[in-house]
VEXDO-47110 format. One record per residue (C-alpha): x, z, y; residue in one letter. Coordinates in pm, whole numbers, padded with zeros to 5 digits, always signed. Example, Ala and Ser with C-alpha at 12.3 -4.5 7.8 and 13.67 -1.06 7.14 Angstrom:
# residues 2
+01230+00780-00450A +01367+00714-00106S 
//
This chain:
# residues 955
-02653+03274-01565K -02413+03476-01348C -02469+03647-01016L -02180+03581-00776V -02082+03737-00443E -01771+03741-00227F -01698+04079-00070I -01401+04275+00057E -01220+04468-00220Y -01249+04807-00048E -01629+04778-00010K -01703+04784-00383K -01730+05076-00621D -01536+04984-00935Y -01610+05295-01139E -01812+05107-01401D -01589+04796-01400Y -01308+04702-01639I -00973+04597-01488N -00897+04286-01689L -00525+04273-01610S -00467+04622-01751S -00709+04596-02042A -00573+04265-02165Y -00211+04310-02061N -00194+03968-01890L -00138+03819-01548K -00389+03591-01374C -00259+03307-01158Y -00596+03156-01085G -00929+03047-01227I -01000+02716-01400L -01368+02786-01427G -01651+02920-01637L -01795+02791-01967I -02048+02904-02225T -01958+02847-02595I -02212+02947-02859N -02394+03161-02598N -02076+03348-02502F -01977+03303-02135S -01602+03284-02070F -01390+03292-01759L -01089+03064-01805I -00777+03190-01627I -00419+03064-01596I -00179+03321-01742T +00146+03121-01724D +00277+02810-01552F +00591+02612-01472L +00697+02484-01130D +00659+02107-01144A +00746+02012-00787G +00629+01983-00429S +00520+01683-00230I +00655+01862+00080N +00762+02220+00142P +00399+02329+00193K +00226+02140-00091E +00340+02258-00433K +00203+02181-00778F +00242+02347-01118Y +00219+02267-01488K -00020+02489-01686I +00161+02643-01986S -00081+02914-02097Q -00449+02995-02042V -00678+03270-02158E -01055+03297-02215F -01220+03619-02095I -01570+03682-02226C -01815+03802-01961L -02119+03889-02167N -01983+04041-02488S -01724+04297-02605K -01681+04107-02931Q -01360+03938-02811F -01219+04240-02621D -01077+04386-02939L -00877+04076-03024E -00517+04034-02907P -00585+03776-02638L -00218+03724-02573N -00165+03610-02928S -00024+03274-03024N -00225+02961-03107E -00201+03013-03484N -00356+03359-03460N -00638+03213-03247D -00709+02962-03522D -00695+03225-03795E -00938+03443-03602L -01164+03139-03568K -01220+03201-03200L -01473+02953-03057P -01238+02859-02773F -00920+02809-02979S -00914+02429-02972S -00981+02416-02597L -00718+02680-02531K -00465+02487-02739K -00528+02162-02549M -00506+02327-02205L -00173+02494-02296S +00000+02175-02422K +00163+02097-02086G -00032+01791-01980S -00249+01966-01718F -00142+02034-01360Y -00291+02224-01067Y -00216+02330-00713S -00350+02632-00524N -00260+02509-00175N -00382+02144-00162F -00635+01921-00331D -00433+01762-00610I -00718+01528-00702T -00670+01339-00372K -00389+01113-00260T -00175+01192+00040L -00358+00930+00243Q -00701+01068+00145A -00599+01422+00236R -00468+01315+00576R -00779+01104+00647D -00989+01421+00617K -01071+01577+00951S -00901+01912+01020L -01235+02059+01122S -01390+01977+00785D -01333+02299+00589T -01533+02204+00281N -01359+02141-00049L -01465+01799-00189N -01238+01708-00481P -01236+01358-00627I -01457+01395-00934Q -01294+01098-01106D -00980+01307-01171F -01108+01661-01173L -01077+01754-01540W -01229+02100-01493N -01521+01978-01280K -01772+02089-01547Y -01616+02433-01532L -01560+02481-01162I -01798+02274-00948N -02047+02556-00905Q -01766+02782-00782L -01661+02508-00542V -02019+02486-00409N -02025+02864-00372F -01703+02853-00176R -01829+02571+00051N -02139+02777+00141N -01923+03054+00291L -01847+03080+00660T -01520+02932+00787D -01366+03276+00813L -01480+03367+00461Q -01339+03039+00331K -00998+03126+00476Q -01006+03464+00304K -01136+03310-00018F -00860+03045-00022D -00592+03300+00054S -00680+03473-00275C -00606+03147-00461K -00905+03190-00692F -00996+02825-00747L -00762+02574-00903N -00839+02203-00925L -00691+02063-01245M -00574+01711-01326I -00434+01566-01647R -00135+01337-01663G +00212+01389-01519F +00359+01532-01197A +00718+01603-01102Q +00956+01614-00801T +01329+01548-00771L +01569+01583-00479N +01762+01279-00359T +01936+01134-00051I +01914+00807+00143V +02241+00679+00286K +02291+00465+00598F +02528+00191+00706D +02716+00332+01007N +02780-00014+01154S +02409-00060+01237Y +02282+00295+01290V +02144+00329+01647P +02286+00605+01864K +01954+00783+01912N +01911+00810+01536F +02263+00951+01487V +02174+01236+01719S +01847+01298+01529L +02027+01341+01196I +02305+01541+01360K +02589+01301+01286G +02522+01279+00911N +02535+00949+00723T +02239+01035+00502Y +01901+01213+00493Q +01761+01446+00227D +01444+01339+00053F +01193+01474-00199L +01073+01205-00438V +00756+01281-00634S +00525+01108-00879I +00172+01218-00966I -00022+01037-01237S -00390+01134-01280K -00593+01025-01585I -00953+00948-01494G -01222+01154-01664C -01546+00994-01545N -01624+00818-01870K -01878+01012-02071K -01708+00941-02408T -01378+00795-02519N -01190+00881-02199I -00871+00780-02379L -00812+00539-02659G -00866+00170-02750P -01198+00129-02571Y -01328-00057-02270G -01615+00003-02023L -01926+00215-02044D -02262+00141-01884D -02159+00307-01560G -01856+00085-01515G -01610+00360-01612N -01315+00265-01834I -01082+00420-02086S -00717+00495-02005N -00779+00476-01630Y -00472+00618-01456I -00396+00644-01085E -00022+00681-01010T +00096+00791-00667E +00462+00767-00570F +00569+00978-00271I +00888+01005-00066L +00923+01291+00185Y +01176+01386+00450N +01149+01593+00764E +01052+01289+00972F +00796+01108+00761F +00635+01065+00416S +00574+00741+00222I +00305+00711-00039S +00188+00423-00266N -00099+00418-00516I -00114+00191-00820T -00386+00179-01086I -00359+00095-01455R -00632+00079-01721S -00759-00090-02032N -00946-00419-02014L -01268-00379-01806P -01517-00511-02065I -01709-00353-02353F -01491-00347-02663Y -01346-00117-02926E -01106-00152-03216I -01246-00091-03563S -01059-00103-03895S -01112-00082-04269N -00891-00127-04571S -00868-00503-04550S -00946-00625-04203I -00855-00573-03839K -01125-00631-03585K -01191-00609-03211I -01560-00546-03160D -01718-00698-02846I -02032-00496-02880N -02229-00628-02580R -02365-00963-02467S -02182-01150-02190F -02463-01063-01942E -02448-00689-02028A -02069-00701-02003N -02094-00873-01664Q -02318-00606-01519H -02070-00323-01602S -01776-00543-01504F -01929-00601-01162D -01998-00229-01113N -01639-00146-01206H -01480-00401-00970I -01715-00314-00684K -01621+00052-00720Q -01253-00042-00704S -01309-00244-00390I -01513+00038-00243K -01229+00287-00311D -00935+00074-00201F -01083-00205+00023N -00883-00472-00163E -00792-00496-00530T -00519-00723-00670Y -00563-00745-01047V -00248-00815-01247I -00339-00929-01597N -00073-00852-01863L -00269-00989-02162L -00084-01239-02373S -00208-01600-02371S -00044-01680-02707S -00284-01853-02949T -00154-01627-03227K -00226-01311-03032S -00525-01090-03096V -00561-01074-02716E -00652-01437-02671T -01026-01400-02694D -01017-01094-02467L -00816-01291-02209L -01071-01573-02207K -01353-01325-02173L -01178-01149-01885L -01126-01475-01694L -01491-01573-01747N -01609-01239-01615H -01371-01262-01321F -01492-01613-01227N -01856-01507-01264C -01796-01213-01035F -01639-01434-00769M -01926-01680-00791K -02196-01412-00762N -02026-01207-00492N -01903-01444-00223P -01874-01161+00031L -01618-00983-00186L -01402-01283-00268Q -01143-01195-00006E -01123-00840-00145S -01037-00942-00503L -00748-01140-00646S -00610-01203-00994L -00266-01299-01120S -00150-01349-01477N +00192-01203-01555I +00258-01360-01892N +00606-01241-01986Y +00745-01066-02291K +00854-00703-02269L +01223-00783-02305Y +01198-01035-02019Q +01055-00771-01788L +01338-00537-01879I +01645-00768-01880K +01571-01090-01691S +01654-01085-01320D +01501-01431-01290K +01169-01307-01424V +01177-01011-01183K +01238-01249-00889S +00951-01470-01000E +00716-01171-01018I +00820-01044-00672L +00768-01394-00531F +00419-01404-00678T +00330-01058-00542L +00510-01090-00207E +00200-01152+00010N -00016-00870-00132P +00284-00635-00111M +00321-00711+00259L -00057-00697+00312N -00121-00369+00126F +00202-00189+00213G +00239+00185+00178C +00089+00484+00354F +00335+00615+00613I +00272+00965+00749L +00472+01098+01046P +00580+01455+00976N +00722+01483+01324N +00544+01258+01575D +00808+01299+01846E +01099+01209+01619V +00901+00941+01438F +00824+00763+01764S +01197+00744+01845K +01292+00574+01517L +01329+00194+01505S +01263+00118+01873N +00935+00312+01872S +00825+00122+01563F +00732-00217+01699L +00571-00308+01366N +00406+00021+01278I +00089+00170+01422N -00200+00378+01292E -00350+00100+01082F -00048-00069+00929N +00075+00277+00836R -00212+00279+00585Q -00221+00136+00238Q -00504-00116+00263T -00524-00237-00096G -00415-00152-00450V -00244-00327-00742F -00450-00293-01061R -00251-00339-01382L -00467-00439-01681I -00339-00438-02033T -00442-00418-02397F -00239-00161-02591Q +00093-00266-02430S +00167+00017-02191F +00542-00048-02213E +00482-00374-02021K +00277-00188-01762V +00559+00061-01715D +00824-00206-01667E +00606-00404-01422L +00533-00086-01229Y +00905-00020-01197K +00957-00365-01046I +00666-00321-00800I +00737+00033-00682I +01110-00016-00634K +01051-00324-00421H +00773-00157-00215L +00990+00149-00146I +01279-00074-00044R +01061-00281+00188L +00907+00027+00352T +01242+00199+00407L +01379-00118+00562K +01079-00135+00793L +01135+00220+00909I +01517+00225+00925Y +01573-00082+01139C +01706-00143+01488S +01734-00426+01739S +02081-00588+01744V +02229-00885+01929M +02375-01190+01753N +02669-01400+01874S +02433-01616+02083R +02301-01316+02271G +01960-01313+02096K +01814-00996+01955S +01688-00953+01598Y +01599-00664+01370Y +01851-00531+01122Q +01791-00247+00879D +02067+00014+00853Y +02018+00128+00495L +02335+00152+00295S +02380-00085+00003Q +02502+00215-00196N +02185+00420-00251N +02244+00473-00623N +02119+00833-00621D +01780+00728-00480L +01723+00450-00734W +01851+00664-01018K +01610+00946-00935K +01323+00700-00907I +01404+00557-01249L +01426+00905-01397V +01080+00992-01264L +00931+00662-01384L +01077+00722-01729H +00949+01080-01752E +00608+00959-01630N +00598+00690-01896S +00700+00932-02176V +00442+01194-02078Q +00154+00944-02044L +00244+00782-02369Q +00254+01120-02540R -00102+01185-02422I -00229+00839-02510L -00063+00835-02852D -00306+01102-02968K -00591+00861-02914F -00459+00505-02922N -00438+00297-03235I -00140+00067-03245D -00223-00292-03331L +00020-00287-03620K -00168-00008-03788S -00514-00161-03753I -00488-00307-04105E -00432+00038-04253K -00711+00275-04335T -00702+00586-04124A -00641+00898-04332S -00902+01170-04348A -00672+01404-04158D -00616+01150-03881E -00988+01094-03852G -01052+01466-03822E -00780+01507-03560N -00922+01220-03354N -01265+01377-03378K -01133+01713-03259E -00940+01552-02973S -01245+01357-02871L -01452+01677-02867K -01193+01845-02650N -01176+01558-02404S -01552+01556-02372R -01547+01921-02263V -01398+01808-01931F -01593+01485-01887S -01894+01455-01663S -02151+01497-01939S -02140+01783-02188L -02507+01820-02265E -02482+01599-02572D -02300+01847-02795Q -02566+01903-03059K -02373+01717-03330K -02067+01938-03286D -02024+02279-03442A -01978+02431-03092L -02270+02458-02856V -02121+02421-02506I -02317+02476-02183N -02259+02532-01818K -02253+02880-01666V -02513+02880-01390I -02405+03069-01081L -02665+03228-00857F -02580+03333-00504D -02892+03490-00352P -02715+03641-00053I -02576+03311+00077S -02909+03144+00011D -03085+03413+00212Y -02831+03392+00498V -02870+03013+00520N -03245+03048+00524K -03229+03301+00809V -02977+03090+01000L -03218+02790+00998M -03489+03008+01151K -03247+03139+01418L -03108+02796+01510A -03224+02823+01873K -03006+03132+01920K -02684+02943+01859Y -02770+02579+01940S -02931+02375+02212Y -02989+02008+02304R -02852+01821+02602K -02805+01466+02724N -02477+01279+02752I -02417+00931+02891T -02211+00667+02715I -02063+00355+02878F -01991+00084+02623S -01817-00239+02708G -01684-00540+02523T -01446-00802+02655F -01256-01091+02496N -00943-01090+02714V -00800-01412+02574N -00453-01256+02502A -00400-01199+02877D -00271-00887+03054M -00475-00877+03374Y -00339-00688+03674N -00655-00716+03890G -00931-00464+03922S -01187-00401+03643L -01402-00181+03865S -01713-00401+03864T -01716-00389+03484W -01630-00024+03427L -01836+00098+03723F -02132-00138+03759P -02403-00087+04019K -02571+00177+03799E -02262+00398+03850N -02253+00354+04223R -02437+00513+04515D -02636+00335+04789E -02320+00252+04986S -02165+00086+04681G -01911+00357+04625E -01843+00495+04269I -02059+00798+04196C -01922+01149+04188E -01742+01253+03874Y -02032+01460+03740D -02264+01158+03760L -02029+00922+03574L -02055+00861+03198P -01925+01129+02966D -01779+00879+02721V -01630+00532+02778F -01630+00313+02467L -01422-00002+02518I -01388-00285+02266G -01141-00564+02343L -01099-00883+02146E -00802-01120+02137E -00563-00872+02296V -00293-01084+02132V -00293-01452+02033E -00458-01502+01697L -00168-01689+01535T -00057-01613+01177P +00279-01483+01309G +00109-01239+01543Q -00128-01120+01271M +00159-01038+01032I +00398-00888+01288N +00179-00757+01565I +00336-00672+01900D +00164-00363+02039F +00287-00420+02393T -00057-00554+02489N -00228-00251+02333K -00020-00012+02541K -00088-00220+02852F -00463-00203+02809W -00457+00170+02731E -00264+00234+03049K -00461-00016+03258K -00810+00118+03168I -00687+00480+03180G -00564+00423+03535K -00896+00265+03640E -01087+00561+03497L -00845+00817+03644N -00645+00976+03364S -00671+01314+03536Q -01044+01318+03465K -01070+01114+03143Y -00868+01158+02825V -00786+00871+02591L -00911+01053+02285L -00858+00771+02035W -00733+00411+02018S -00669+00168+01736G -00579-00196+01694Q -00646-00438+01408L -00493-00780+01476G -00649-00889+01805G -00924-00624+01810V -00870-00303+02007L -01101+00000+02022L -01054+00267+02291L -01252+00586+02350M -01208+00779+02678F -01386+01114+02721V -01426+01343+03016K -01164+01614+02982N -01412+01902+02964Y -01614+01723+02689Q -01318+01695+02448V -01383+02042+02308K -01713+01926+02161Y -01567+01632+01966I -01444+01683+01613K -01416+01519+01267N -01261+01202+01415I -01207+00934+01146E -01142+00563+01155S -01185+00270+00925S -01083-00097+00939I -01178-00419+00759K -01011-00760+00790K -01244-01057+00754T -01007-01339+00845G -00899-01608+00604N -00629-01513+00351F -00668-01150+00439G -00535-01190+00791L -00651-00970+01077A -00741-01251+01314N -01104-01146+01254K -01242-00809+01147G -01362-00479+01273G -01267-00122+01359I -01509+00173+01317A -01471+00516+01470L -01669+00815+01334S -01687+01157+01496F -01919+01447+01561K -02018+01556+01910Y -02075+01916+01812S -02350+01867+01550D -02447+01503+01622T -02278+01225+01421K -02163+00916+01614F -02020+00586+01493C -01871+00323+01727F -01775-00017+01594I -01608-00316+01759T -01567-00645+01578S -01466-01006+01619H -01666-01239+01391L -01609-01599+01281A -01621-01863+01549A -01791-02205+01557G -02145-02331+01625L -02223-02402+01261N -02065-02090+01109N -02373-01871+01123T -02354-01798+00751E -01987-01700+00775E -02069-01463+01063R -02351-01321+00852H -02101-01264+00569N -01858-01106+00810N -02127-00859+00915Y -02215-00772+00556K -01848-00725+00464A -01801-00490+00760L -02121-00296+00692A -02022-00244+00327K -01647-00181+00366S -01622+00036+00676L -01643+00387+00535K -01510+00732+00600F -01423+01055+00424N -01674+01154+00156G -01787+00789+00121N -01974+00820+00453K -02099+00481+00574R -02203+00346+00913I -02570+00406+00838R -02506+00777+00772D -02463+00856+01143H -02719+00973+01398D -02605+00739+01677I -02447+00396+01621I -02319+00153+01883I -02181-00178+01758W -02022-00413+02009L -01778-00705+02015G -01736-01079+02025D -01991-01167+01760F -01950-01543+01832N -02320-01628+01778Y -02424-01951+01956R -02740-02107+02105I -02914-02378+01902L -02984-02620+02186L -02801-02915+02330S -02539-02854+02596N -02750-03005+02874D -03057-02800+02776E -02860-02480+02777V -02691-02544+03110R -03019-02644+03276N -03193-02326+03157K -02898-02121+03287I -02936-02280+03631K -03308-02197+03632K -03230-01845+03497K -03470-01903+03207E -03286-01651+02993F -03588-01538+02788M -03660-01900+02691S -03296-01953+02607L -03283-01633+02404F -03538-01772+02156E -03270-02014+02029Y -02995-01752+02011D -02855-01737+01654Q -02812-01359+01654L -03167-01309+01779N -03296-01532+01496Q -03083-01347+01239Q -03206-01006+01357M -03573-01119+01355I -03542-01224+00991T -03353-00899+00908G -03051-01088+00775E -02784-00952+01013S -02781-00612+01180F -03108-00486+01030P -03256-00182+01211Y -03028-00243+01510F -03173-00300+01856Q -03062-00502+02156E -03177-00453+02512F -03332-00754+02687E -03065-00993+02812I -03109-01066+03183K -02765-01215+03250F -02626-01566+03181P -02422-01652+02870P -02076-01498+02879T -01884-01783+02707Y -01719-02028+02759K -01583-02054+03115F -01291-02238+03267N -01031-01977+03334K -01039-01825+03684N -01357-02023+03763E -01734-01962+03757S -01784-02298+03581T -01869-02330+03215Y -01630-02525+02990D -01549-02871+03125L -01276-02948+02877S -01288-03229+02626E -01474-03007+02377K -01742-02909+02637M -01848-02602+02438R -02209-02502+02468I -02246-02176+02669P -02346-01880+02453A -02399-01504+02452W -02106-01439+02218T -02037-01089+02351D -02300-00836+02250R -02383-00467+02234I -02626-00335+01970L -02743+00015+01889N -02921+00212+01621R -03026+00574+01594S -03179+00793+01324S -03438+00909+01579N -03530+00673+01864R -03570+00976+02094N -03198+01052+02055N -03069+00730+02212L -03203+00544+02514K -03037+00234+02661Q -03041+00233+03041L -02870-00092+03132T -02728-00414+02985Y -02527-00654+03195G -02204-00841+03257C -01943-00864+03530S -01939-01211+03677Q -01645-01169+03911D -01375-01092+03650I -01268-01449+03574K -00919-01442+03418F -01056-01495+03065S -01283-01764+02924D -01531-01481+02847H -01706-01236+03080R -01702-00861+03018P -02033-00709+02899V -02144-00355+02946Y -02429-00120+02843A -02512+00232+02952L -02677+00475+02712F -02825+00821+02735K -02790+01016+02413S -02950+01346+02318R -02708+01562+02122V -02730+01897+01944C -02464+02143+02055V -02381+02435+01827V -02203+02739+01960N -01989+02809+01656E -01877+03150+01783A -02235+03275+01816I -02332+03117+01482K -02038+03285+01307N -02121+03615+01475E -02483+03598+01352I -02364+03494+01003T -02118+03781+00988S -02382+04028+01087K -02615+03897+00821L -02349+03929+00552Y -02247+04274+00670E -02605+04400+00682N -02623+04666+00415D -02991+04607+00365I -02932+04247+00263I -02628+04314+00047V -02784+04603-00140H -03124+04445-00182N -03014+04127-00353A -03242+04222-00638D -03512+04045-00829D -03758+04062-00537S -03512+03867-00319L -03445+03622-00598I -03816+03569-00652N -03863+03524-00279D -03611+03240-00273L -03739+03061-00581E -04009+02792-00538P -04361+02923-00561S -04610+02780-00805N -04902+02867-00576N -04890+02549-00365L -05167+02488-00114S -05285+02130-00136L -05396+01930+00171P -05761+01824+00205P -05859+01505+00024P -05829+01167+00195S -06111+00984+00366S -06155+00628+00500E -06016+00725+00837S -05750+00981+00737R -05498+01006+00456K -05336+01327+00336W -04985+01179+00346W -05010+01095+00722I -04892+01391+00930D -05102+01571+01185G -05435+01419+01082G -05357+01090+01264Q -05586+00794+01222L -05509+00545+00949V -05533+00249+01187K -05412+00229+01546V -05704+00223+01792D -05578+00005+02082L -05900+00019+02279F -06048+00359+02354K -06337+00203+02548D -06576+00067+02285K -06768-00132+02549N -06475-00365+02618V -06522-00720+02490D -06197-00791+02305I -06284-01142+02191S -06136-01307+02502N -05834-01080+02544L -05476-01197+02486I -05140-01019+02492I -05005-01009+02847N -04715-01259+02865P -04571-01084+03169K -04488-00770+02972R -04111-00731+02923P -03980-00816+02577I -03838-00464+02537N -04141-00239+02455P -03955+00074+02570F -03890-00056+02926E -04100+00126+03185I -04342-00114+03357N -04690-00130+03513E -04814-00441+03329E -05123-00416+03109L -05083-00468+02734D -05380-00713+02722F -05541-00941+02982I 
//
């Protein structure tokens, strides 16, 4: 155990301390972590490094070339020449010599100014107000060494975190390959638009940084590398995530691709006479881990396109493995119908020489992968929003969501990593070319006077493609060098491994396990390796006091939220929306809109079918309609008083959030997520989710458009489940992890009665009777769709389907049955934190075949004054009494007490696990003289139990 504290250098007396830099004659460029070996605790520091590259001028990464182990609890190693070479370390039989040798081999990389375990897209998805460090554990090779230091750092105040980070103590380490090269992209002057020429100051090219970062996964408990498959947790050997990044002053482009071994249980064994692939699990056991592995991939990347490179030759050793893979794949698709649209498989069955030399084969591959390439795309990050918006006619085809990479290619192989490398070259070159053409394009006129889009990239961009090939080659060589230490080539399976080779593999395996997620199982090895436990009593004490003082820096207040959903039928309406946005509840007695202070604090607007849901529109979406509705609703709300804080479009679905200008300061951690649920991965159906914090209260708003059709209840149910599972945010936060949730949209649920019955009940305003046959109501009662969500009582007629510009329900040939397709649901972690006030629709807005629906909510939020909280925290840390009394008495005070007071025993009427001594059963009738035998539930009571009324419960 080690006691840790973070204090200013000048406030500590160092008389009894040893200056490590002077004593050991070495430089320290950062800490990799702490480890205990044979009861000796060591601090691992970086003593030398090489510049490897930079994703952009601010985000640099380095290759570790030398490390040192500093013992914290013994002088035994202080007398040794710690700057000695590896051979001396071995001769001295230092317990850390093998680990030091591995870390200094040049296959480990780190950065001290960005989280190298995360992709560019993941880092940019993180909210700027989230100051915690949350590295991706899958690729953090020193997680066993450093996670406690990361937790210590995350417990500091924001100001302390800034100071801590400026010292560059902590270094997150990956293993694999990382490098950057400089290049240029040239343009064809005959097509370059004038506004772009001025942006690049008359040049015919732009400078770029091109980088590649390959990260080897380290989640598998054993056999991280080598000829092995899955483990019980669904982790796999040779799992490598490769990110390719292009940067210039205007934008960055990033693409992620995954490669790995075959995702089943297997290993290669050998003896003097036989080669063998051991499938050491039953099909059922294999399937369980296979399912976990694929589900995790879908969870991480939304969609996964598996490219199988196994040979189908009957003479190949891979044949049985290929059959097994296909069986597992088919079984997964059968057992997981909701995930079928998120998983695809293609077999690329070509020889290595064909992938290298045959242009025909390359064309066939690109034809096969064309749709997922267009669908997944690359992540595009504007580095200069103003300049970026001027490029390519304001980017007709690029908005917030199709600037994201929405799926990943997954390359699966068995010992043939050369084929993976060649296929990756084909894919990444084509993706980069497509993305650059998308960005560098302009509208030109043909001879007939019609406009079309033409890219203005030069055909002579040899330097770009040359640098890309150099990086891909270096990446391949480095990864192969790492894997060669573990992999057994198929040709050598027949040979008996020498004793030396076996010993080397054992040592390498032991080293790799040091940085895996489980090191407790080291008893069989000569070294006993354990974690160093960090104890931070001061921070623990400060946090404990802060909880008690919460009322000094926080308070609760109510805010109002208007939520509205409207299927606008691809129309751009110029009339007034006032009766929808400002219903009677937002008006005074004279019918005028209330004063600003009485209006809702937040307007949440979900629009469906803002464009026609044709395949062409879904692939190349025109955002003209999006801009129209942003401007239209903003004008209705008065843009001087409301700010459009966020907007996003997915296909025909548009989500807008307007906030009162003085409320903006409370909103932080804004994140978004999307999920397509349409056929063939199109965005004609799907959902958008928005997550944010109003001070200390977590909100999630979702708008969605579900499958249409009277008989498609099951498909709508599957749409809901797909959205609930796939819509996620930074840190794997889900919809259910929020305090307040409002889900609205065109859910398309219908009424299970005949057309005549429905229309007659509408005329009689028998909405409660009609609601009993509503599909969504029935699904929610059974808990199938939207479990734990609530809906206010519906007291308005069905909102679909009307004849356009009329008050008459559909009289067309199809004569669709009227239905409440447009709905607003809510959910809260505490029912006292969200109260619905109204639920209605606007009958006089008739341009669409739907009617707009609205709901008004009152939400109770917790507001934290961060300045006061930080001031209190600083005073607690600066308090000399606390700092100097972090002794055993304080430690004992913070540790759990064994003297627990137990509650009184249970009785027939009270149970110890029910709070406050409440009765076990609810006593509905306080008056014991009442004859309850003839009482029935009052049918006149409203269906919503929270609605205020004067009706008796029983009559």
